[in-house]
MDAnalysis code that builds the backbone (N, CA, C; Angstrom):
import MDAnalysis as mda
import numpy as np

u = mda.Universe.empty(270, n_residues=90, atom_resindex=np.repeat(np.arange(90), 3), trajectory=True)
u.add_TopologyAttr("name", ["N", "CA", "C"] * 90)
u.add_TopologyAttr("resid", np.arange(1, 91))
u.add_TopologyAttr("resname", ["MET", "ALA", "ARG", "SER", "THR", "LEU", "LEU", "GLU", "ILE", "LYS", "ARG", "SER", "LEU", "ASP", "SER", "HIS", "LEU", "GLY", "GLU", "ARG", "ILE", "LEU", "LEU", "ARG", "ALA", "ASN", "GLY", "GLY", "ARG", "ARG", "LYS", "THR", "VAL", "GLU", "ARG", "ALA", "GLY", "VAL", "LEU", "GLU", "GLU", "THR", "TYR", "PRO", "SER", "VAL", "PHE", "ILE", "VAL", "LYS", "LEU", "ASP", "GLU", "ASP", "LYS", "HIS", "SER", "PHE", "GLU", "ARG", "VAL", "SER", "TYR", "SER", "TYR", "ALA", "ASP", "ILE", "LEU", "THR", "GLU", "THR", "VAL", "GLU", "LEU", "THR", "ILE", "CYS", "ARG", "ASN", "ASP", "GLU", "GLN", "ILE", "ARG", "ILE", "PRO", "ILE", "GLU", "GLN"])
u.atoms.positions = np.array([
    [0.819, -1.189, 0.000],
    [0.000, 0.000, 0.000],
    [0.869, 1.261, 0.000],
    [1.864, 1.336, 0.865],
    [2.723, 2.524, 0.924],
    [3.483, 2.711, -0.382],
    [3.910, 1.591, -0.976],
    [4.649, 1.660, -2.240],
    [3.802, 2.309, -3.330],
    [2.528, 1.928, -3.418],
    [1.663, 2.514, -4.441],
    [1.371, 3.977, -4.142],
    [1.307, 4.345, -2.866],
    [1.091, 5.734, -2.499],
    [2.294, 6.582, -2.900],
    [3.493, 6.069, -2.668],
    [4.705, 6.794, -3.071],
    [4.748, 6.957, -4.586],
    [4.315, 5.928, -5.310],
    [4.275, 5.999, -6.769],
    [3.263, 7.049, -7.237],
    [2.135, 7.145, -6.554],
    [1.136, 8.164, -6.892],
    [1.696, 9.567, -6.674],
    [2.438, 9.751, -5.590],
    [3.046, 11.054, -5.320],
    [4.048, 11.396, -6.416],
    [4.872, 10.419, -6.816],
    [5.852, 10.653, -7.882],
    [5.152, 11.033, -9.187],
    [4.101, 10.304, -9.532],
    [3.365, 10.600, -10.768],
    [2.746, 11.991, -10.722],
    [2.253, 12.359, -9.563],
    [1.678, 13.695, -9.411],
    [2.748, 14.762, -9.633],
    [3.930, 14.551, -9.079],
    [5.027, 15.506, -9.268],
    [5.514, 15.505, -10.715],
    [5.530, 14.335, -11.360],
    [5.956, 14.259, -12.765],
    [5.131, 15.192, -13.643],
    [3.852, 15.321, -13.327],
    [2.991, 16.178, -14.145],
    [3.225, 17.661, -13.892],
    [4.039, 17.995, -12.880],
    [4.312, 19.396, -12.558],
    [5.777, 19.785, -12.753],
    [6.538, 18.973, -13.485],
    [7.949, 19.297, -13.737],
    [8.070, 20.659, -14.415],
    [9.030, 21.453, -13.966],
    [9.270, 22.761, -14.548],
    [8.393, 23.860, -13.981],
    [7.493, 23.509, -13.076],
    [6.600, 24.511, -12.502],
    [7.166, 25.069, -11.207],
    [6.726, 26.250, -10.875],
    [7.159, 26.937, -9.664],
    [6.473, 26.315, -8.454],
    [7.257, 26.084, -7.382],
    [6.689, 25.504, -6.175],
    [7.147, 26.253, -4.929],
    [6.331, 26.147, -3.909],
    [6.689, 26.597, -2.573],
    [6.877, 25.346, -1.742],
    [7.927, 25.307, -0.970],
    [8.284, 24.126, -0.202],
    [8.371, 24.513, 1.270],
    [7.710, 23.773, 2.107],
    [7.787, 24.002, 3.548],
    [8.247, 22.686, 4.170],
    [9.393, 22.729, 4.847],
    [9.985, 21.503, 5.390],
    [10.260, 21.667, 6.876],
    [10.205, 20.553, 7.570],
    [10.548, 20.521, 8.981],
    [12.062, 20.622, 9.076],
    [12.555, 21.663, 9.719],
    [13.994, 21.887, 9.841],
    [14.573, 21.338, 11.127],
    [13.767, 20.675, 11.934],
    [14.248, 20.143, 13.205],
    [14.203, 21.187, 14.304],
    [14.154, 20.730, 15.516],
    [14.112, 21.617, 16.692],
    [13.087, 22.729, 16.553],
    [11.903, 22.335, 16.168],
    [10.757, 23.252, 16.050],
    [10.953, 24.350, 15.014],
    [11.792, 24.097, 14.033],
    [12.012, 25.060, 12.959],
    [11.280, 24.598, 11.709],
    [10.746, 25.541, 10.988],
    [10.147, 25.256, 9.696],
    [10.908, 26.060, 8.660],
    [11.352, 25.383, 7.607],
    [12.117, 26.022, 6.544],
    [11.195, 26.215, 5.350],
    [11.124, 27.433, 4.844],
    [10.313, 27.705, 3.656],
    [11.236, 28.123, 2.521],
    [11.019, 27.499, 1.367],
    [11.844, 27.788, 0.192],
    [10.947, 27.865, -1.033],
    [11.431, 28.565, -2.049],
    [10.720, 28.669, -3.322],
    [11.672, 28.305, -4.438],
    [11.138, 27.687, -5.469],
    [11.971, 27.305, -6.602],
    [11.154, 26.630, -7.686],
    [11.844, 25.851, -8.501],
    [11.223, 25.145, -9.625],
    [11.457, 23.647, -9.448],
    [10.409, 22.866, -9.649],
    [10.542, 21.411, -9.599],
    [11.342, 20.986, -10.821],
    [12.584, 20.557, -10.589],
    [13.512, 20.331, -11.690],
    [13.485, 18.899, -12.225],
    [13.489, 17.909, -11.339],
    [13.617, 16.515, -11.782],
    [13.017, 15.577, -10.748],
    [12.499, 14.446, -11.231],
    [12.053, 13.390, -10.333],
    [12.824, 12.117, -10.653],
    [13.168, 11.397, -9.620],
    [13.868, 10.119, -9.733],
    [13.035, 9.070, -9.006],
    [13.406, 7.802, -9.092],
    [12.582, 6.765, -8.449],
    [12.337, 6.969, -6.952],
    [13.280, 7.554, -6.232],
    [13.097, 7.701, -4.786],
    [13.088, 9.146, -4.297],
    [13.568, 10.082, -5.111],
    [13.676, 11.483, -4.672],
    [13.257, 12.437, -5.781],
    [12.993, 13.683, -5.392],
    [12.752, 14.748, -6.360],
    [13.680, 15.909, -6.027],
    [13.983, 16.724, -7.055],
    [14.947, 17.815, -6.904],
    [14.259, 19.142, -7.211],
    [14.522, 20.118, -6.347],
    [13.980, 21.458, -6.517],
    [15.146, 22.415, -6.720],
    [15.111, 23.168, -7.814],
    [16.119, 24.198, -8.061],
    [15.609, 25.468, -7.386],
    [16.356, 25.946, -6.403],
    [15.932, 27.083, -5.595],
    [16.207, 28.408, -6.284],
    [15.462, 29.421, -5.876],
    [15.716, 30.779, -6.365],
    [17.124, 31.182, -5.943],
    [17.915, 31.644, -6.885],
    [19.331, 31.936, -6.627],
    [19.555, 33.081, -5.652],
    [18.752, 34.097, -5.726],
    [19.002, 35.277, -4.910],
    [18.634, 35.087, -3.437],
    [17.859, 34.085, -3.110],
    [17.382, 33.926, -1.741],
    [18.100, 32.843, -0.948],
    [18.829, 31.964, -1.606],
    [19.409, 30.811, -0.919],
    [20.892, 30.673, -1.225],
    [21.613, 30.090, -0.281],
    [23.058, 29.958, -0.459],
    [23.442, 28.735, -1.293],
    [22.496, 27.847, -1.560],
    [22.787, 26.705, -2.414],
    [21.719, 26.591, -3.484],
    [22.049, 25.879, -4.569],
    [21.203, 25.866, -5.758],
    [20.040, 24.891, -5.709],
    [20.284, 23.692, -5.182],
    [19.277, 22.639, -5.260],
    [19.105, 21.934, -3.916],
    [17.896, 21.399, -3.721],
    [17.630, 20.532, -2.574],
    [16.897, 19.309, -3.091],
    [17.050, 18.213, -2.383],
    [16.318, 17.007, -2.759],
    [15.613, 16.450, -1.535],
    [14.455, 15.858, -1.788],
    [13.660, 15.229, -0.745],
    [13.092, 13.932, -1.302],
    [12.717, 13.037, -0.409],
    [12.113, 11.779, -0.845],
    [10.595, 11.932, -0.869],
    [9.943, 11.042, -1.590],
    [8.484, 11.042, -1.655],
    [7.907, 10.668, -0.289],
    [8.663, 9.914, 0.492],
    [8.231, 9.555, 1.846],
    [8.147, 10.804, 2.725],
    [8.973, 11.804, 2.453],
    [8.890, 13.066, 3.202],
    [7.535, 13.735, 2.999],
    [6.990, 13.636, 1.803],
    [5.665, 14.194, 1.532],
    [4.603, 13.348, 2.216],
    [4.754, 12.029, 2.115],
    [3.786, 11.109, 2.716],
    [3.699, 11.298, 4.220],
    [4.830, 11.500, 4.874],
    [4.858, 11.666, 6.334],
    [4.638, 13.125, 6.758],
    [4.414, 13.988, 5.774],
    [4.164, 15.408, 6.003],
    [5.346, 16.137, 6.633],
    [6.543, 15.611, 6.425],
    [7.758, 16.319, 6.814],
    [7.991, 17.480, 5.858],
    [7.541, 17.294, 4.610],
    [7.646, 18.317, 3.572],
    [6.259, 18.554, 2.988],
    [5.912, 19.823, 2.822],
    [4.668, 20.193, 2.152],
    [5.027, 20.955, 0.886],
    [4.448, 20.547, -0.235],
    [4.686, 21.226, -1.507],
    [3.413, 21.892, -1.977],
    [3.558, 23.092, -2.512],
    [2.445, 23.793, -3.129],
    [2.892, 24.235, -4.508],
    [2.162, 23.798, -5.532],
    [2.448, 24.172, -6.917],
    [1.784, 25.516, -7.185],
    [2.510, 26.445, -7.781],
    [1.986, 27.786, -8.064],
    [1.832, 27.963, -9.567],
    [0.601, 28.157, -9.998],
    [0.294, 28.446, -11.397],
    [-0.540, 29.712, -11.426],
    [-0.058, 30.713, -12.087],
    [-0.776, 31.994, -12.161],
    [-1.285, 32.368, -10.774],
    [-2.581, 32.407, -10.571],
    [-3.149, 32.739, -9.263],
    [-3.616, 31.499, -8.516],
    [-3.401, 30.321, -9.092],
    [-3.875, 29.075, -8.510],
    [-2.756, 28.391, -7.727],
    [-3.109, 27.794, -6.590],
    [-2.138, 27.039, -5.803],
    [-2.689, 25.640, -5.570],
    [-1.851, 24.619, -5.834],
    [-2.253, 23.228, -5.706],
    [-1.333, 22.543, -4.710],
    [-1.883, 21.901, -3.704],
    [-1.069, 21.169, -2.725],
    [-0.800, 19.764, -3.224],
    [0.410, 19.268, -2.976],
    [0.793, 17.894, -3.307],
    [0.891, 17.127, -2.006],
    [0.352, 15.957, -1.848],
    [-0.479, 15.262, -2.835],
    [-1.829, 15.942, -2.974],
    [-2.396, 15.811, -4.150],
    [-3.668, 16.459, -4.432],
    [-4.736, 15.836, -3.549],
    [-5.407, 16.674, -2.801],
    [-6.417, 16.190, -1.871],
    [-7.708, 15.962, -2.627],
    [-8.286, 14.783, -2.397],
    [-9.506, 14.419, -3.118],
    [-10.710, 14.517, -2.237],
])
């Protein structure tokens, strides 16, 4: 069951490659890290976000699909004025 859920998350992200996203991640010790960038690539176990250059000291970050499943990472896809949360809530 978890394997198919991770695959669904990957497929959902595959359809948003190249789109602008907002990323909110648990930074540990009660910290929340917020970043913005572009969903650059998806791999079998991880996805890569290219961050905005002017706001961050490094170019890319990667997270696993399990991070989304466990809600350690929240992704929001930004299109024009529309915002879509991943995984898409039904």
